[in-house]
N, C-alpha and C positions, 0 to 999 in steps of 0.2 A: 624728233623722228615721227613721221606720220604713222598713223595706225594702218597696218596692212592685214586684212583678213586672210584666213588660210586659203590656199589654192585647192583646186580639185584634187591635185596629186597628194597634198597634205591630208585632205579628208580621206582619200582612198587608203593611204598608209595607216592612218589611225584606226579605221574600221577593220582593216586586215589584222592589225595588232591585237584587237580585242575579239577577233573571230566572228565578225558578222559581215554580211554582204553589202548592206546599205543602211542608210539612216532609218528607213522604214522598219527594217528588221530589228534594229536597236531599240526603237521606241515601242514596238509592239510587244517586245519581251517584258517591258516594265510597266507600260501604261495600257490598261484595258481599252479596247476599241470603243466601248460605250462612253468613255471619258474624254475621248479625243474629238475635238471640233473639226468638222470637215471644212468649215468656212467661218471666218469671223464676221459677224454682222455689225459692222461699224457704221454709224450714221455719218452724214455730212457734218462738217464743222459748224459750231454754233458761236454766236456772239457772246460776249461776257454776260450781258443781261439775260440772254436766253439760257445760258448755262446755269446761272444762279437760280433762275426760276425753276429749272429742271431739278436741281439739287434740293430746293425748298419743297418741291412736290414729293420727292422721295422722303425727306425728313418728316413730312406730315403723316406718313404712313406708320411711323414709329409709335409705340405705346410708351409714353413716359410716365414716370412716378408711380409705377406699379408697387403694390405691397407684395414683397417677395417672400414666398415660402419654399423656394427651390434652391438647392445647393449643388451637390455632386461634383465639387471641385472648385467652383467659384462662388463666393459668398457675399451677401449684402450686409457688410459691416459699416458702422459709422466712421467717417473719416473727419477728424477735427479740422477746423479751418486753418490752424497753424501749419498743417502739413502742406496744403496747396500754397499757402503764403510763402513758405520758405523754399519749397521745391520749385515754385514758379519764378523765382528770381533768375534774371538773365544769366548770372554767372554759372548756373548749373545746366543750362540748355546747350546741347551740342549735337551736331549732325551724326556723330559716330563715336564709338568707344575711343577714348583718348589713349594714344600710345605714349611712351616715355618722353619722346622729344617735345610733344606739345601739351603734356599734362601739366595743369597748374597745381600748386600746392593745395589749394582749396579743394579741387576735385579729388586729389589723392587722399586728403584727410577725410573727406566725406566717405570714401570707400573704406578707409581704415576704421572709422568709427562704426560703420555698418558691420564689418567683419567682427569687430570686438563684441558687438551686441549679439550677433549670431552665436559666437563662442560662449557668451554668458548664458544665453537661453538653453543651448544644447549641452553645455558643460564640457564640450570637446576642445581640443587644443588649437585647431587651425581652421579658418574659414576662407573660401575663395571670395572673389569680388562679386559673385552671383553667376547664375546660369540663365538660359532662355526662360525656362519655366519648370514646374514640378516634374513633368514627364521626362524632359531631357536630363534633369538632375538625377532621377532614378536610373535612367539608362547609363549615364556616365558613371554612376556609383557601381553598377554591375560590371561594367568594363574594367573599372579600377580593381575590383575584387578578382576578376578572372586573371588580369595581368599580374597581380600581386601574389596570388596563391598558386598560379600555374595549374589550376584545376578546371574541370570542364562541366560541372553541374551547378545549376542555380535553382534554389527552391524559392517559390513565391506563393503568397496566399492568393486564393481566388477572390478574396475581398480587397485586393489591391485595386485602386482606381483602374477601370478598364482601359482608359486612354493611356495611362502609364504603362500598362502591360503591352499595349499595341506598339507604342514608341520603343520600348525596350526590346521587343521582339525584332523590330526593324533594325535597330542598332547592332544587335549581336547575331543577325541572321547568318553571316558568313564566318562566324568565329568557332564553328564546330562545338557549340555548347548546348547541352541538354537542359531544357527548362522543365522543372517538375512543379506542377500546380497543385496545391493542397486545398482541400475543402475546409469550410468552416463548420462548426457545430450548429446543427439546426435549432438547438434550444436557445443558445446565447449569441449566435452570430460571430463567434470568435474561434480562433484556432485551438483545437484540443492538443495538449502536449503529446498525447499518445500518437496522434496523427503525424506530427512532426517527427517523433522518435522512430516511426515505422518507415520513413523514407530517407532520412538523413544518413550519410555515411562519410567515409574519409575523403571521397572524391568531390565533395560539395565545396564550391568556392565561397558561396554566400547564401544566406537566408534573408529574404526581403519581406518585411512585415510593416504594414501601415496601421497606425493607431492614433486617433480613431480611424477605423478602416472605412472603406467606401460606403458601407451601410451605416456608419456612425458609431459602431460598437468599439469600445475600448478593449484592447488586447492585454493579455498578461505578458507584458514585454520582458519582465524579469525572468520568468520561467523559460520563455522561448529563447532568450539570449543565452541562458545557461546551457540549454540543450545544444545550441549552435556552437558555443565555445568548446564543449566537450569533444566535438568532432573537428576542432581546429579550423572551423570556417569563420568567415567574417559575418557579423550581424549588421545588416543595413536597416536602419530605422527611418520610416517615412512618417513625419510628424506634422501636427498642426501647431503652429507657433503659439497661438493664443492658449491652447490647452496646456502648454508647458507652464502657464501661470499657476496651475494646480497639480499637474501630474509630475511624476519623476522625469528628470531630464534624461536624454539618451545616454549620457556618460554614467549616470547613477545605476543603470541596469546593464552597463557594459557594451553599449553599441560601439562599433568601430567607425561607422559612417552614419551621419544624419542628413537627410535630404527632405525636400518638400516644396510646396507651392507657397510663395510669399505674398500673393495677391491680398490675402486677408489682413496683412499688416500695412495699413495706410494707403491702399490702392483701391479705387472704385471698380465697379463691375465693367463699365465701358464696353458695350457690345460683346460681352463674353469674357471680359477680364483684361485688365492691364497687369500683366503677370511678370514674375521673375522667379527663378528657382534658387534655392539656397543649398549650400553644401558645407558640411563641417566634418572634420576627420580627426582621428587621434594623431599624435605626433609621429608615430611610426609610419603613417601614410602620407604625410604632408608633401613629400617630394613627388609622389605619384598622382596627386590630385590635379585634375584638369583646370584650365582657366588661369586667370591671373591672381596674384596676391599682392596687396600693398603692405609694405613694411614701414616701421618707424625707425628713424635714424637721427643722427645729428650732423650738421654741416661743419665746415672747417672752423667756424667760430663757436662751435659747441651748442648751437641753437637747434631746437627740435625741428625735424623735417620728415618728409615722407617720400617713398620711392617705390616704383614697381619692382618687385623682387620675385625670385623663383619663377621667372617668366620663360625659362628655357623649355618649359613643357609645351609651348605653343607652336603651331605648325608654320608660322611665318619665320620662326627661328630654327626649329628642329626638323621641319619638313616631315618626312614619313615616319620619323622616330618620335614625333610629338605624342603626348598622352591623349590628345583629343583633337578633333577637327574644329572645335569651338574655341575661338580666342576672343569672342565678344562677351561682354557682361552687360546686363540690363541696369546700367549705373543709375539712371534717373529713378526707376521704379524701386530699386533697392535703397536708394537714398530716402525715398518717401517712407519706407519701412523704418529706416534709421531714425528719422524725425518722429514718427509715430511712437516708436518704442521709447525714445528718450522723453517724449512728452508724457506718456502714461507712467513710466517707471515700473519697477517690479511690483509694487503694491497695486498700481492701476491695472496691470495685466492680470494679476490674480483676481481682482474684483471683476474684471471683464469676463474672465473664464467662469467665475461663479454665476454671473448674470446669465451667460449663455446656457449653462446647465439648468439654472432655475427656470428660465422662460421655456426652454425646450421641454422640461419635465411637466410644466403646467399645460403646455399644448398637448403633449402626449396623453396626459390623464384626461383632458377634455375629449380628445378624439376616441380614446379607449372606451369611453362610456356611451358612444354613439352606436346605435344598432347598425350592423353591417360592416363594422371595422374591427379587425383583430390584429394585435401586434404580431409581426412575423417572428420575432425573437422574444420569447416570454421571459427569459432569465438574464439577458444581457444588460450591461450598463453602457449607456450611450453618452456622448458629449452634447452636441447640438443638432444631431440628425438622427432620424429613426424611420423605420419602415412599417407600413400596415398592409395587410391583405384585406381586400374589400370585395363584397359581392355586388357592389353598385357599379354603374356605368362610369368608368374612369374618364372617358372622353367628355361625357356630359358634366361630370364634376368640374373639370377644368374650364369648360365653356361657361358654366354658371359663375365660377369664381372670377373669370376674366370680365364678365359683365359688371362685376363689382370692383373692377380695377385691381384684382388680386392675381398674381402669378402663382398658380397652384403647384402641387407636388409633381415630382418626376415619375413618369410611368417606367418602371424598371425594364419592361420588355421593349422599350424604345432604345435602350442601350444595346448596341450591336452584339456584344458578346453574351448578353443575357437573353436574347430573343428566343432561343430554343430551350432555355432552362425552365422546366415546368414549375420548379419551386418558387419562381419569381412571377408566375402568371397571376394577373390581377393584383399586383403589388405596387404600392406607390410610396415614394420617399419624400418626407418633409424635412426642411431645414429651418431652424428658428435661431436667429441671432439676437444680440442685445437691442437691435433696432425695432423689433416687433413688440408692440404694446399689448397690454391685457385686452384692450378694446379690439385690436386687430385679431388677436387669437380667438376671442369670443365670437367675433363676426365670422371667422373661418369655420369654427365649430358649428355655428348656427346654419351656415350654408350647407355644410356637409350633412347635417342632420335632415335637411328638407329636400335634398336632391333625390 
């Protein structure tokens, strides 16, 4: 059957159905005028050689091989060669998420092993096959909590990654849900239990806490979880997978849902991050979890096999009754995490976490002793990210660092939601991973001291 576009009458009926006069009115309600292009400036066609030359000229504008001291959600961790070697095999490359009809046993097993590793790390009972990224994983977790508890309040920490907050607010905008944002303690950068106690009540569906939080501070997840449970709300833990090599798992402090960004597990930064989101839940919530799950079974001959299961949650089957509009998983990126974790093993992940803390602490102590730099949080314990307040010119700091091929710290007031918050004025946030050497940290400190 040939493709037939909608007629003018079809278009008119659809616009009337949603209550707008024309397409212009529909677009203007959602897309600000400043973001809408009046005209597309498209050049004439180019030959293949001209096109390649053009792309090469663009590529030459990139700054490659920078020494990175910036994080805020995407981090410069070392990716062992074995990860790309295995993930790069042609068997794992696909144009789209495989559905049951065309999914091979190898692809299904890769997803199953990934799910198993996420469950081991978080201690929870069930993991899905992955989400788009950390932000959408958080948003989906919140929707799951609202749907499960039938309550209409969500408490989140203001130290949750601002991008996660923004995506979550977009997701639940029309769900008649109140979002309560709680401050962190100015001394340690973490949530004070009294602050949570003062706002939580029986109408709260979930409390969302990130640890290490956006500013790098490690939260007292045990205490916060206990307070949440006392009010019969779900506790959603947003975690750093590497930190779980040392810290308590979400299951150990009673989390109902664990989510986060998986880029740090075997995926390079790649123009801002080759990302995937992970989600794990307790057994009581497994039927309500969005996305797909691969299960292990046996075939008619009793041989081990794998199959997509609990897929009735997806919109291509359940339509408007689906638990989520997402039925795509980032299979290749999550498989990279699977290979990475299997290669390191539990002891390797523990040593990696220790190295991140050790190197970050060394950098923190070096910077703390430089005139003009004061830790924003004096009492807090951090993982591999920390914030300093400075009376120096931040723009000049980053310009001087870039001259030395160093990508410097993030200026917190460049983050949209923090622009008008005075307590983050003149604050910069550093990230230090296992890739940073003593020489690189010393060079950073030397440049900061003379700017």
